[in-house]
N, C-alpha and C positions, 0 to 999 in steps of 0.2 A: 631435478625438482626437489624431490623430497628433502636433499644435503642442504638445501639455502634456509635460511633464517628468514621466517618470515615476516614482512615490514608493516607491522600490526600499529604501528603511529597515523598512519594513513587510514586505514582501517577507522580507527576512532574518531579519525579526523573525519570522516566519511559519516560514520553515523550522528556525529554533533552537527555536520552542516545537513545535512536527510532529515532526521529530527526537527531544522529549525524550520524547511520548507514546509514541515507538516501544520506545524505552527501556525505559520501565516495563512496556508489554507483554511484552517479551521478559526482563524483568530476571532471571528464573532457567530460563531455556529450556537454557542451559549448564551449568547447576548442579544438576538437579533432585535428583539422587543425593544431594549434601552438603545442598540444601535440606530435603528430606525427612528425612536424621536431626538436623539445627538443628533442627526447629520439630516431629518427633515423629509425621510423618504418614506414607501411601504417596509412593511416586513419582503413582502417579495422581491423590491428591489436590494434590500439589503442580501438576501439569497444568492444574488451574482456575483458577491465577494466570494464565496463557495461555487458556484455552479459553473464561474468561467472559466475554472483548474480542468473537470472531463472532458467538457467541450473542446477545449483548445488540446487537450491530450489526444482526445480520439484523432484530431487532425494531426497533429506531430509526432505521433509515438513511435511511426514506422520510419521517417525521416531521422528522428535523433537517435533510433537505432542506427541504423548507418551510419551515421555521424561516427558512434561510438565505433562501432566494427573498425570504421576505416582510420580516424585518427581520436582514440581514445580520451588519452590525456589531455589533447588541447579542445575536444567537444565539453568534459566535462569542466574544464575551467571557464567556457562562457556559459555553462550553466550557472558557476558560482558567481558570475560577475555579471550575470542578467537576475540571477536574484537579489544580490544586494544593491543593485539599481531601483530594482522594481519597491524593496520594501523603502529603500531610502524617498523614493518617488511619495510615498504614503503620508512624507513628515513636511509635504511643499507646503500642503494646507487643508486643514483641518477639515473637508469637504469631502462630500460624496465622490465627487469627479473624480478628484486626486488620490483617492483609497482606490477605486475603481480602477484607475489606471495604473498604481502600481500593483496591486492584485494582477491584471492582466498582465504584466511583465514577466511577475513573477511564475504566471500559469506555464507561461512560452518557457520559459526556464525549467517546469519542472518535469516534463519527458527526458530531459538529457541527467538530471539526478537518480528518478527512480529506475530506469533501464540501464543505470550503472551498478545494480547493486551484483549484481554477478561478475560482471566485467572486471570491477575492482576487486573484488576476491581473489580472482584467477591471477590477475597482474601483479596482486602483492604478497599471496601466501603462497607456500609450499602447498603441495597435491593434497595433504592429511586435513590442513586445516582450512581448506575449501569451502568445507559447507559450513563451516562456525562463523566465519566473515562473512557467508551470504546470511546466515541467521541472524549476526549484530546488524547487520543491515536493515533486513525487513523488520526488525525488533525495534530498530531506531524511529521507524515511520509510525508505530504503532506509539511509541512512548512520544514522541511529537504530538500525537494526536491527545494525549493524556496531559500533557503540561498545557495545551490548548483550552482544554475542561477544566483545568486546575485556575490557570488565571480566569477567565470567563466566571468561576465560581469566585475569585477575591474581589476582582472589578466587575460586579455586575449592575452598575447603574451608570445612567446617562453620562453623565460627567466625566468619569470614571475610561470612556471611550477613547482619549487620545493620551490618556497615561499606558492603557493597552495596547495601543498602539505602537509607542513607542518603546516599551519593553520586549516587543516581539521583535519591532524593528532591530535594537541591539542586537538579541541572540542571533538571528539572521546575519546582521555583518559580522560578530565574529565567528559565526558557522562557515560564511563564505570566506573570510578571511583567514581561518584556520586550515581548509579545505586546498586555498590557493597555495599555501606556503607551505602544505604535504606534498602536491603536486608537485612544486616546482623544486623542494629539495630531495624529495626521495625518489631514487628512480626504480623502474619498476624491476620484477624478477627476471634474471637472463635466463628466461626457458622458453621453448616451445611447447608447449604443452599439445596442442589440438594440432591436427590435420587441417592444413588451408584448405579454404573452399575452391583453389583453383581458377579464380575468375567468374565462376558462376556467382549469381547474383543473392545475394545473402538472404533477400528474404524468401525467393524459392528453395534455399536450403533448410531456412528455418519452417517455413510452412508446409513444408514436402515433407515432415516428418509428422507419420500418423499421431507420437505418442503427441508431442508439441500440439498439434491439433485438437485431441482427445482434454489436453492438460486447458487449453484454454477456454472449452466450455464449462469444463469443473470450476475455471475460476471466475468466469461467466455468473453463474448458481450461485457461489457462495459470497465472493465479493458482493453481491448482489443482495445476499443476507445481510451481509456487514451492516454494509452503506443504509440500508432500509431500516435495520433496527436501531443504529447510531443518530438517523434522521429522526424515526419516529416513536420510538418505543416512549419519551416521556407523553407524549400525545394521545397516545394509544392506552396506554395504564393510567394515565388518569382520570378515565373513564372506570374504571373499577378501584377509584378511590386513593391510587397511590399518588402523593405529593410531589413536588416538583423534585424538594430535595433528597427523596429516597429516589428517583428514578435518578439524578444527575448520577448519585453514588451508585447507584446500579451499572451505571454507563463506563462509570471512573473503577469501580471494580473490574468491568467487563475488559478493559482497556487494559489494565494492571496485570492482571490475570493473561494477557494475548502477550504482552512483552516480556514475562517472565517465561513462561511456555516456547514462545518463540526463540529464545536464545536457548535452550535444551534442548526439547525437542526432536527437533529436525538434526540437530548433533547426533544423536545416541540411533536415530533412525536411519542414518546415513552410516554411518559406524556398522551399525546391526544388520542393516540391509533389510528393513522392514517397512519403508514405506509405503507398500502396498495396505498392510493391515490398518497403519492409521490412515491412510488414505479414506478409508471407508468409515474407518472409528470416527473422525472429522463431519464427512458427509452425512451419517445417520444423526450425528449429534445436531448438524445444520437441519435436520427434519424435524427432533422432537423437541430439541428447544422451542422455537415458534407454535406447533402443536400445543404443548403443555401450558405457556401464553394464551393463547386460543382458546382453551374450554376450562383453565383455570386461573384467572388472570390476579396477580395480587404482588405483595412487596415481596412476599418470600420465593413465591415462584421465580418471578422476577431475575433475584438474586440467583435464584439454582441456574436456570437457562441462561441467562447473560454469562457467569464464572462460567459452566460449563463451556460455552462457546468460545471465549474468551483461552480455555486452558487448552481445547482440542481442536477449533476450527482455525481459530487464526494461524494456528502453525503452517496451515497448511499451506497457506504462501511461500515460506521461505523451504519448506519442503519439495512445493511444485518448482519454484526458481532452481533449484538446485539442481533436480532431475533436469529442467531444462540447459540450464548451463552445459552439463553433461552431453547430453543430445544433439546440440545445438555446433560445438565446438568454436569452430570463428566466427561463426553467423550468432553468437550468444546476446548481442546487444540486440541487435533484429527481434530475437527471440523472444528476449526478456520485453521488448517493446509490447509484440504479440499478446503476452501473457497479461503485461498491467492493460493494455488494452483492452482487452476482452474484458476485465474485472471494469475499468472505468464504464463502459458500455452498459456490461450487466448492472453497476449500480445505477447510471441513467434510466434502465428500462424498469427495473424490479421498484427503486424508491420512488419513481412515477405511478404505476399501478398503486402501489400502498398507498400514496399518496391520496389520490383519488379514493378511496377507500380508508380516510384516518377517522370518519365517524363509526365505521363496522370495525371496530375493533377485532374482534372473532372471524370476519374474513379477512382481514387484512393479514391476522398473525398466519392464517391456514395458507394465504397466497404466498406469502414469505416459505412457509414448508417446503410446501411443494415444489417452488422451483430447487430447493435443494434438492429433492427429491430427482428431479430430473437429471442431476449428476451422478447419482449413486450405482447406475449400470455402469456407465464409464469405466467407474474406480474400481467395483465389484468384479468387472472381467476381466482387467489388467492379470496378465503373468506376469512374476516375476523377472523374466527372462527379458520382456520388454521394456525394462527399466533402464537396462545397461546401455551405455553408450556401445552406437552401431560400430562397427567392424573398419566401415569404408563413410566419412563423413559426406561423402556422395552418395549412399544407398543405406538410407535409414532402415533402421527393422522393422519387419510391419508387425504391429500391434494386433493382437488378437482378439 
């Protein structure tokens, strides 16, 4: 495997495509008030443009993972086609119903995209490059979030909504086309890097590994922190006289820091085998960052907290995906689906609770930190030996 040349063109095509799906997901996150005025509906209704994604993901995460494990290239191609169709549907008419219809189709495609982050690295890169490929795929999703925030800042008015939809649709169509061309023209690596599941159901293989189960809980908690802060930092800090502009810049700095750190830190962690200490540090930051905002809210502390979370917590996702890929073997698509499923459920649960506390910022930030704290024992008690792939894919190594 190490003698083969990695096929980076497919990884970069996937990064562009994955980023475009995240732009579509958060297309209206920063302009909900303007979108409500433009489409003549409530801000709550506009929220469904984004909320439909985690709801559908929860239902389709495992089926999508199973599809990818069985027919990876065709499944990812279906995801690209559905993304393009959903994006185009939003151009049929400039009204709420057609936008929601398009967002729903895109949401159906998203599990086939996000669950492929590890699988595409395994199939198109040599063994040494797999951690970097996973890091690029993960970082591209954060980059898509950042582009969505920038587009919202540049096109904030009700009359800008059609242009906002048009630009994001063009990006998605280009990303989907590039992905389909790469899948059609570039063959996968001619290797069999992992022990096959020998007919055993992939879900049982993935869920049967105690390390993967533990990582699901960690992602549930930390993704809940990320989604809650992304969704509610602005209204929570507004009560400490932080302006909308400053809050938007704080979130943008958070995302940009996450992109940079996710490209670099997971690769170093894999090569030096220091995943465990970085997991601990990331979770500790996820606890302390919200607590700082709970008891000392302000613009400066907002930058400090969200910058630290971007640099040290957001890279936990590619680290966990890389560990999961090595543990799951041939069931990597299903295992990745479990990780993303846990993250989406965590995001819904924590964000829902925090949303009920939006008028009580101190309590809300404490709750966010408390959820992160729940995952600290899970990473603090890991042993380095348990992070290695099991010698037998049918018998995972127990996690102490």
